[in-house]
C-alpha positions as CSV (number, residue, x, y, z in Angstrom):
1,M,5.5,-0.2,-12.6
2,N,4.3,-2.5,-15.4
3,D,5.8,-4.5,-18.2
4,D,4.7,-4.0,-21.8
5,T,1.8,-6.5,-21.8
6,G,-1.5,-6.9,-20.1
7,A,-3.4,-4.5,-17.9
8,T,-1.9,-1.3,-16.5
9,W,-3.0,1.0,-13.7
10,S,-4.0,3.5,-16.3
11,S,-6.2,0.9,-18.1
12,I,-8.0,-0.3,-15.0
13,A,-8.3,3.1,-13.2
14,G,-12.0,3.3,-13.8
15,W,-12.7,-0.3,-12.7
16,Y,-10.4,0.0,-9.7
17,D,-12.1,3.2,-8.6
18,Q,-15.6,1.6,-8.9
19,L,-14.3,-1.4,-6.9
20,L,-13.3,0.8,-4.0
21,I,-16.5,2.9,-4.2
22,T,-18.8,-0.1,-4.0
23,G,-16.7,-1.6,-1.1
24,S,-13.7,-3.9,-1.0
25,G,-13.1,-5.9,2.2
26,P,-9.3,-6.1,1.7
27,H,-9.0,-2.4,1.0
28,E,-11.2,-1.5,4.0
29,L,-8.9,-3.7,6.2
30,A,-5.8,-2.1,4.7
31,T,-7.2,1.4,5.4
32,Q,-8.1,0.6,9.0
33,T,-4.6,-0.8,9.4
34,T,-3.0,2.3,8.0
35,L,-5.0,4.6,10.3
36,S,-4.2,2.4,13.4
37,L,-0.4,2.8,12.8
38,L,-0.4,6.5,12.2
39,P,1.3,8.5,15.0
40,T,-0.9,10.3,17.6
41,P,-1.8,13.0,17.8
42,A,-2.6,13.2,14.0
43,P,0.4,14.4,12.1
44,A,0.4,18.0,10.8
45,V,1.7,17.1,7.3
46,V,1.2,13.6,5.7
47,L,2.5,12.5,2.4
48,D,0.6,9.5,0.9
49,I,2.8,8.0,-1.8
50,A,1.4,5.8,-4.6
51,C,-2.0,7.1,-3.5
52,G,-4.0,5.9,-6.5
53,Q,-7.5,7.1,-6.4
54,G,-7.0,8.5,-3.0
55,L,-8.7,6.0,-0.7
56,A,-6.1,6.2,2.0
57,S,-5.4,9.9,1.5
58,R,-9.1,10.7,2.2
59,A,-9.2,8.5,5.2
60,I,-6.1,10.1,6.7
61,A,-7.5,13.6,6.1
62,A,-10.9,12.6,7.6
63,A,-9.0,11.2,10.7
64,G,-7.7,14.6,11.5
65,A,-4.3,15.0,9.8
66,G,-3.5,18.7,9.3
67,H,-2.6,18.6,5.6
68,V,-2.5,15.5,3.3
69,V,-0.6,15.4,0.0
70,G,-1.2,12.4,-2.3
71,T,1.2,11.5,-5.1
72,D,1.1,9.0,-7.8
73,L,2.5,8.5,-11.3
74,T,-0.8,7.3,-12.9
75,V,-2.6,10.4,-14.2
76,E,-5.9,8.5,-14.6
77,M,-5.9,7.5,-11.0
78,L,-5.1,11.0,-9.8
79,E,-8.0,12.3,-12.0
80,R,-10.3,10.2,-10.0
81,A,-8.8,11.2,-6.7
82,I,-9.2,14.9,-7.6
83,E,-12.8,14.2,-8.6
84,H,-13.5,12.7,-5.1
85,E,-11.9,15.7,-3.5
86,R,-14.2,18.0,-5.6
87,V,-17.3,16.1,-4.6
88,E,-16.3,15.8,-0.9
89,P,-13.6,18.4,-0.1
90,L,-11.2,17.3,2.6
91,G,-8.3,19.6,1.8
92,V,-6.3,16.8,0.2
93,E,-3.7,18.0,-2.4
94,Y,-2.9,15.7,-5.3
95,R,0.1,15.9,-7.6
96,V,2.0,13.7,-10.1
97,D,5.3,12.4,-8.6
98,D,7.4,9.3,-8.6
99,A,7.8,7.6,-5.3
100,Q,11.3,6.6,-6.2
101,T,12.4,10.3,-6.3
102,L,9.7,12.5,-4.7
103,A,11.0,15.4,-6.8
104,T,8.2,17.7,-5.8
105,V,8.8,17.3,-2.0
106,T,11.5,19.2,-0.2
107,N,13.8,17.7,2.4
108,A,12.6,17.1,6.0
109,S,9.2,18.7,5.2
110,V,6.6,16.1,6.3
111,D,5.7,14.5,9.6
112,A,4.6,11.2,8.2
113,V,4.7,9.3,4.9
114,T,2.2,6.6,4.1
115,C,2.0,3.9,1.4
116,Q,-1.0,1.7,1.3
117,L,-0.6,-1.3,-1.0
118,G,1.9,0.5,-3.2
119,L,5.4,-0.7,-2.4
120,M,4.8,-3.9,-4.3
121,D,4.1,-1.8,-7.4
122,I,7.3,0.2,-7.3
123,A,10.4,-1.3,-9.1
124,D,13.1,0.4,-7.0
125,L,12.4,-0.2,-3.3
126,D,15.8,1.2,-2.2
127,A,15.3,4.4,-4.0
128,T,11.7,4.8,-2.7
129,L,12.9,4.3,0.9
130,A,15.7,6.7,0.5
131,A,13.4,9.3,-0.9
132,T,10.9,8.7,1.9
133,R,13.6,9.2,4.6
134,R,14.8,12.3,2.8
135,V,11.4,14.0,3.0
136,L,10.7,13.0,6.6
137,R,11.4,15.3,9.5
138,P,13.6,14.0,12.3
139,D,11.7,11.2,14.1
140,G,9.1,11.3,11.3
141,A,7.1,8.1,10.7
142,F,6.7,5.9,7.6
143,V,3.6,3.7,7.7
144,F,3.1,1.1,5.0
145,V,0.8,-1.8,4.2
146,I,1.9,-4.5,1.7
147,G,0.5,-7.8,0.5
148,H,2.0,-10.3,2.9
149,P,5.1,-11.6,1.1
150,A,4.8,-15.0,2.8
151,F,1.2,-15.7,1.6
152,L,0.7,-13.6,-1.6
153,A,3.9,-15.0,-3.3
154,P,3.8,-15.6,-7.0
155,N,1.2,-18.2,-8.0
156,A,0.2,-19.0,-4.4
157,S,-3.1,-20.8,-4.1
158,T,-5.8,-21.4,-1.5
159,M,-6.5,-24.9,-0.5
160,P,-8.0,-26.9,2.5
161,D,-6.1,-29.0,4.9
162,G,-7.2,-32.5,6.1
163,R,-9.6,-30.9,8.6
164,G,-11.2,-28.6,6.0
165,R,-9.5,-25.4,7.2
166,S,-8.3,-23.3,4.3
167,G,-4.7,-22.1,4.0
168,R,-2.2,-20.9,1.4
169,F,0.0,-23.2,-0.6
170,V,3.3,-21.3,-1.5
171,N,6.2,-22.8,-3.4
172,E,7.7,-19.7,-5.1
173,Y,8.5,-17.6,-2.0
174,Y,12.2,-17.1,-2.8
175,D,11.5,-16.2,-6.5
176,E,11.8,-12.4,-6.3
177,R,10.4,-11.0,-9.5
178,F,7.7,-9.0,-11.2
179,W,4.7,-11.2,-11.8
180,R,1.0,-10.9,-12.8
181,S,-1.9,-12.7,-11.2
182,P,-3.7,-14.9,-13.7
183,N,-7.1,-13.8,-12.3
184,P,-8.5,-11.6,-15.2
185,H,-10.8,-9.8,-12.7
186,G,-8.4,-9.2,-9.9
187,V,-6.4,-6.1,-8.9
188,R,-3.0,-7.9,-9.3
189,R,-3.5,-8.6,-13.0
190,V,-1.5,-5.4,-13.4
191,G,1.4,-7.2,-11.8
192,N,3.6,-6.5,-8.8
193,H,7.1,-7.0,-7.5
194,H,7.4,-9.9,-5.1
195,R,10.1,-9.6,-2.5
196,T,10.9,-11.7,0.5
197,L,10.3,-10.4,4.0
198,S,14.0,-10.3,4.6
199,T,14.5,-8.1,1.6
200,Y,11.9,-5.6,2.9
201,L,13.5,-5.6,6.4
202,N,17.0,-5.2,5.2
203,A,16.0,-2.4,2.8
204,L,14.4,-0.5,5.7
205,T,17.5,-0.8,7.8
206,A,19.8,0.2,4.9
207,A,17.7,3.3,4.4
208,G,18.1,4.4,8.0
209,L,14.6,3.6,9.1
210,V,14.0,2.0,12.5
211,L,11.2,-0.4,13.1
212,D,8.6,0.9,15.5
213,E,5.5,-1.5,15.2
214,V,4.5,-4.4,13.0
215,T,1.0,-5.9,12.5
216,E,-0.5,-8.7,10.5
217,P,-4.3,-7.9,10.6
218,R,-6.8,-10.7,10.6
219,A,-9.8,-10.5,8.3
220,S,-13.2,-10.2,10.0
221,G,-16.8,-9.5,9.1
222,T,-17.9,-9.6,5.5
223,F,-14.3,-9.9,4.2
224,A,-13.7,-13.0,6.4
225,E,-17.0,-14.5,5.2
226,Q,-16.1,-13.9,1.6
227,Q,-12.4,-15.1,1.9
228,S,-12.3,-17.3,5.0
229,V,-8.6,-18.2,4.4
230,Y,-7.6,-14.8,5.7
231,R,-9.0,-15.7,9.1
232,N,-6.2,-18.3,9.3
233,V,-3.3,-16.5,7.6
234,P,-2.8,-12.8,7.0
235,M,-3.3,-11.1,3.7
236,F,-1.3,-8.0,4.7
237,L,1.9,-7.1,6.5
238,A,2.0,-3.6,7.9
239,A,4.5,-1.5,9.9
240,R,5.4,1.9,11.2
241,V,9.1,2.8,11.0
242,R,10.8,6.0,12.0
243,R,13.6,8.1,10.6
244,A,16.8,7.3,12.5
């Protein structure tokens, strides 16, 4: 979801795809986290909502899921996902669909739903969670990774403490709104919906989804070397919940 100014997912689709192809530490950590939270054995049918150019969809298929369906509203992103599937077939099916309705997906038809770094881009969280619960089979799992709302709040900045350890300065945590990063070269220049942690947790409960596992992955390797602050605070919050 975007407002009427600035970059959109359509306009940055090519740039974003290239970023992920060449290697992005945050996205690699998000994908590892998604895979670590998926139920075992690998689900027979996985629906990856807000799939973008298919990074997580491909990883889930390669990890052994029986059938993976990726949905997104941005046609330009899906075109790139389909091209990746053509070059390296993994059996992933892509289709245009709105995560807030999932109109192309029948009730109780999937074993797991995933959403990697997409919930922040969707305007109606309650509708998305309701649609997710509807398409899950009984005891089906929903795995999601989001930018950590406590540390990626609007206009948060990185700064050192008195000992030289970097941290995040946050002073707009309670300001729930759509906002854009001022970084002209960053992913979040397209904007995202900031919500507090309590908003996410209460929305999950209201949707009839029960918390199963939560993780806040720590950066390591090249990612930690490039952005050492995320050794000290988490960039992501991730969870697995189940249909009640």
